[in-house]
C-alpha positions, 0 to 999 in steps of 0.5 A, a space after each residue: 718903204 719904197 724900193 725899185 725893181 724896174 721892168 721895161 715895156 719898151 721892147 714889147 712896144 715893137 710887137 705892135 708897131 704900125 702895120 703897113 697893111 691897112 685893115 678892113 671892116 672884116 679885120 675889125 669884125 674878126 677882132 671883135 668875134 675873137 674877143 667875144 669867143 675868148 671872153 665866153 660867159 664869165 668875162 662878158 662884162 669886158 666886152 663893152 671895151 670892144 665898142 667903137 670909141 670916139 676919135 676925139 677927146 671930150 672937153 669940159 662941158 655941161 653934157 659931160 657933167 650931166 653924164 658924170 652926175 648920173 653915174 655918180 648918183 646911182 644907188 651905191 652897193 653895200 660895202 663888203 669884204 672880198 678877202 680877209 685883208 681886202 674890202 670894197 667901199 666904192 660906188 656903183 660906178 667906181 671902185 675903192 678898195 681897202 687893203 688891210 695890213 698889220 700896220 695900217 690900211 692902204 686905200 686904193 682910189 678915192 672916188 669922185 669928190 669929198 662928199 662921196 668919199 665921206 659917205 662911201 669910203 669913211 661910212 663904208 669902212 665904219 660899217 665894216 669895222 674898219 677905222 679910217 684913221 688907220 689909212 696910211 696911204 692913198 693909191 691913185 691908180 690913174 689921174 682922172 677925177 673919178 679916182 683922185 677926187 676924195 684923195 686930198 680930203 683923206 690925206 688931210 684928215 688922216 695924215 695919209 700919204 698919197 701915191 701916184 705914178 710920176 707920169 700922172 702926177 705931172 699930168 695932174 699938175 700941168 694939164 688934166 686930160 679930163 676935168 669936170 665940176 663933179 670932181 674935186 681938185 687933184 691932190 697935192 703932189 706926194 709920193 711918186 712911183 715908177 714901174 716895178 717899185 714896191 710899197 711895204 706896209 707891215 706884212 703887205 707889199 704892193 708892187 706898182 706896175 705902170 701900164 700906160 694906155 688909159 693914161 700914160 701913167 696908169 698903175 696896175 697894183 699887184 698884191 697878196 690877198 688872204 682867205 683863211 690859210 690860203 694866199 692868192 695874188 691879186 691885180 687891179 687893172 688900173 685903166 680899162 677903156 679907150 677914152 683918149 681919142 685917136 691916139 695910136 701911140 696910146 693904143 699901141 702902149 695898151 696892147 703892149 702892156 696887156 701882153 706884158 702883164 699876161 706874161 707876168 701874171 703867169 710868172 707870178 701866179 696872179 689868180 685874182 683879177 680886179 678892176 677899179 670900176 666894178 662893172 669890169 670885174 663883177 665886183 657887186 655880184 661877187 661880194 654878194 656871193 661871198 657874203 651869202 657863202 653859197 659859192 663852192 669856190 671863192 667868187 673872187 679867185 678866178 684862177 690864172 687862166 682867167 686872168 690870162 683870158 682877161 688880158 687877151 680880151 682887152 688886147 684884142 679889143 684894143 686891136 679892134 679899135 686900132 683897126 677902126 682908127 686906121 680905117 678912118 685915117 685911110 678914108 679921111 673920115 671925120 666921124 666921131 666914131 668909126 662904123 663897125 659892129 658892137 660886141 653883140 655882133 649888130 651893125 653900128 654906125 655912129 654919126 650925129 646921133 648916138 643913141 647907144 650912149 643914152 641906152 648905156 646911161 639907162 642901163 646903168 640906172 637899173 640898180 645893183 640887184 642885177 648883174 653889174 653893168 659896165 658902162 658900154 662906152 666912154 663916159 666922156 663920149 657924150 660931150 663929143 656927140 655931133 663933133 667932127 675931127 674937122 671941128 676940134 
């Protein structure tokens, strides 16, 4: 059952209207320093979001396919159980969550393609004692191929319904923001949802919060998770990185939505922050800690103050990127990247050669036994290396 409880983020957008004061590099560095301070040690995996991002979107290319192939082909982590009713069946790069209800299963994101979905989602579910035939809904958090790739196969094989935002359905139907040979085609249009609507399956209700930024129709679902007799409120942040180029409206929307969800997380008592990329929430390490039973507290229950800080980190990193782009615009710069400081405070300047993209790719190949590593830059940036705004 889908029911509507519309909540508008329009008013919040006025809080991030275009400033009349041109920022400087000092402004950028202060934002990054603030984000690093807010993140502390426990949220440092969010700091790659503060890295300078490309001013132009990537187009399909062999370079992008190669980058995606390296990410997809990393050895996957073992599937695991996060809560009594929430399971992880994703890869080392992209998450796929299974929410168990009294009347079937809800799959949240479907990885890159049919083969990956068969190996990791179907295979992982069976290893965890879950029956893929019980999947009733596939929720696509946003319209990028690493999240919708296996959705059509799951829908056809198990007669599951596919859910996405109305906005991203239109994008998937009329013109993909990004495309790659590594991804299957988008699923056929099915259930379209809007901000604040809910899906109830058995004893579980998922609220769909539309949080535009990463895409215009990104969904950040909110739902209850159970640990014995305790009930917690979880939110999967549906789109983290700034991979849309120098689109100030997108950044303004992202900033507004982090402020909005910060307020709502306090109101609703959200205490479990999750991501649809395991590197942005430490999924793999937390699954291992829960399985080992060595943690005094539940490794996924971070607490509402931590959720608040996570939203503040993302908000501050978005403001840093916005300031970089404003500086570039003032200078008439054509560089793919703005110069600045990386999240560790080292000076950086991105021009024709972008060696930290390659360093990030190598870091991702380090394996799953280490602390989960978030991709440090936009995965689509590799296709933009050597591209300038004047040569779009």
